[in-house]
Residue, then its C-alpha position, 0 to 999 in steps of 0.5 A: m111007271t105006267k100011265n095007269t099007275l101015274l093016273i092012280i097017284v094023281l087021283c089019290l092026291m086029288f082025293s086027299s086034297i079034297l078031304k083036307a079042303a073039306d075039313e078046313t073052315a073059313p075063319e068067318k064061319f069057324f069064329s063067331s068073333r075074333e080081335w087082335k091087339v098089340a100088347t106092348e110093354d110100358e117102358g116108363a116115360p123118359p124122366s122129365e128131370t134128372l140130377a147129376i151124381p158128382q165124381l169125387d176122386a181122391l176120397p180119403a181111405d179112412a171110412a170116417r173121413r170118407v163119410t165127412a167128404i161125401a156128406k159135404k160134396g155128394l148129391l143131396l136128396n132130402n125132403f123124404v115123405g111119409y109112406p104111403t100117404g106122401a105126408p111130410a116126414a116127422w123125422p127127417a132123412e136124407a141121402r147123399v150120392a157120389f162116385d169115383k173111378e171104382n165105386l158108387y157111394v150112398l150115404l144115408r142119414g136119419e134123425h130120431d129122438p136123442a133118448y131113443e135106443l136104435k133097434a139093431h140085431m146081429f143075424e146068423k144068416e142074412e135074411g129079411k128080418i133086418w127090416n124089423d130094425d131101424n134101417f135104411e133101404v137102397f134100391i139101385d136099377p143099373f141103366l134104368s132098366r125099369s125091371e131089374y134092380f138091387h135091394f139093400i137093407l142096412n141097420s145101424i151095426n153094419q148088418k145088411y140084407d141084399s137081393e137081386c129083384l126082377e119085375t116081369m109083366v105077366p098076363d092078368p089072370q083076372a082080366a078078360d083082355p089078353a093084352e092086360m098085364m100085371a107086374k110080378v116081382t121075384h127076389d133072389i136072396s142068394y145074391n151077395a154083393p161085395a158091398a162095404i157098410y160103415c155106420d156111425r151115430g151122433q146126437g139124435y141121428w145115425r148114418a150108413l155108408l154103402t160102398l158098391p164096386f162097379s166091378s161087381l156089376g160087370l163094369k170096368q169103369p164108372p158109367v159116366g153120362q148114363l142114367w140109373g134108377f134109385n130110391f131110398c127109404h128110412t124106417n124109424w121104429q120109434k115113431k113107426e114111420f116109413t119115409q121115402w125119397l120118392l113115393t111108391p104107393n102100395n109097396f116099395h118095389q116099383p122100379r118104374l117109379f124110381g128116380a133117375l140120376s146120371f153119373g156126372d154132369c157131362q151130356p153126350s154129343i148126340k141125344a139118343d134113346i133105345s126102346l124095345p116095346l115088343v119082344g119075344f122069341g125069334e126076330n126082334l126089332l130094336h128101335l133107335t131115335t137120335d137127335n144130332r145137332a152137329e155134322p153126321k157121325e158114324g156110330v155102332c149099335e151092339i146088341r147082346v142077348v145073354e142068359k141069367g148065368g152070363k152066357e152070350v146066346s146072340r150078338v149083333e153089331k151094326k154100323l149106322t150113320l147118325g145124320t143131322g137132326k132127328s132120325a129113327q132107325i131099326v136094328k134086327f136081332s134074334i132071341p133063341p128059344e133054347v135057354a134053360g129057365g127062360r131068363y134072358r137079358v137084352i143089352a144094347e149100346l150105341k156108340s160113336g167112336e169112344e163115346t157111349l151115346a145110350n145104354f139099354v137093358k131089358n130083362l125077360t122071362l120067356k118060357h113059351y111061344f104062346a099061352l092059350n087060355m079058356p076061362l070056361t071048361e064046360i059049356y051048354s050045347s045051347d051056348g053055341k060058342v066057346s071063348g078064350t084068349l091067346r097071348l103070343w111071345l114072338g119078336e116084332e119081326e117074327l110076328k109078321n110071318a106067323s099064323a095060327r091053326f085052330v082045331l076044334g074037336g081033335g085032329d080030325g075035327k074042323f080047323a081054320v088058319i088065320k094070319v097073326d095080326g098082333n100078339a094078343l087075341s080074344f076069340s069065340v069059336n062056333t060050337a053050334d053043331m057040336k055033340t055033347g061030351q068031351s072035346r078040345l080046342g087045339v092051337e098050332l103056332r106056325n112060321g110059314e110051314k114050320v110049327l113053332s109050338a102047339q097047345n090043347v085045352e079040353f072042355n065039356v059040352v053038356e046038354s042044355p037044361f033049357g030045352f032050346 
């Protein structure tokens, strides 16, 4: 290579750099305003009070005798209240809960006028029409996920409806703040639990026993010492009365308001809590807090990420020292972006030896790295700005190395690069020098030099009718 050739290459590189620098705009000039926030999921306050479900081994094989045993020794949950007001129930209802080594048992009892003939129908296929019968509803949230739960409806002639429900938090389309979320519940009615139903009637009451094998939930043994979420409802069509064990105003499907019951009355040797307030693609941080009133112990935290079909896509196992007193620790894990449908489940377990100290389940729907939203797709030339929001779905650790490249007016337009400082951004971009006509705003989300995802939103600039 000659000196002249080398000089030409250097000059080309310098010229290219100058052109690139000319296109880039300082963020302070590119944006008229921008504000980052950290939007975390409300995992619900820890239950202030929990009740213990008794373990009743050696229950009779005969269903009628089993009902009698559970009616005597099962955990009693009564004082159902009217929905949606919370007023005392006109017709009492109650639930009794128990378990053995293989099954969870829920026995429900509702009263009615002795002369009243219960509404009950046989259904050719399982469907929600059973709700029009006199019925009981059972809501079960394994490991108190506050998001995924099972819904059962039982009538008095052993008919059942069941579904797998998932509550996800999605951005509120009516809110200007991208950090503001709303709950959305989906119902998978293809779910068919191998649950047994047994019903009987007496003078002025009827009962239904739901028997749910732990194996149907992927458990090899009962979750002794663990918290699950529950709620129970009774529909009495004679008086058109709906009652609940715990009131959930607005609708029954509010898993964050379910009651918490523990399996057995034994307490773990170390009090532990697991949380994941901020979650997304890439590297995430699981937060562990422990309160150990004894000598330090060795522990293991296992985190698994599985897709909806059960396939494991990520797994981490970390050894920890659980010191005396209160302590907080972090365990890193990754959520890959390639799962079809975007349905994930994060399952975490903290153990010390053979003792399980804490379980954690979080269900996620992650389909995009981010969402760019602009409420106005047409602005006047006099407006001087175009506004929008950016909502990111990246893991807590992944956010630390992320940046966003905003481009106004296409690939050859001006651009600005800003460091990510949260997962929810409200912004306004200066458009004072823009010509009328179609334009667009593009955003690239990056981790270092790697482009994770890109989106564009088109908008129209029209001549201002006001003459200024």
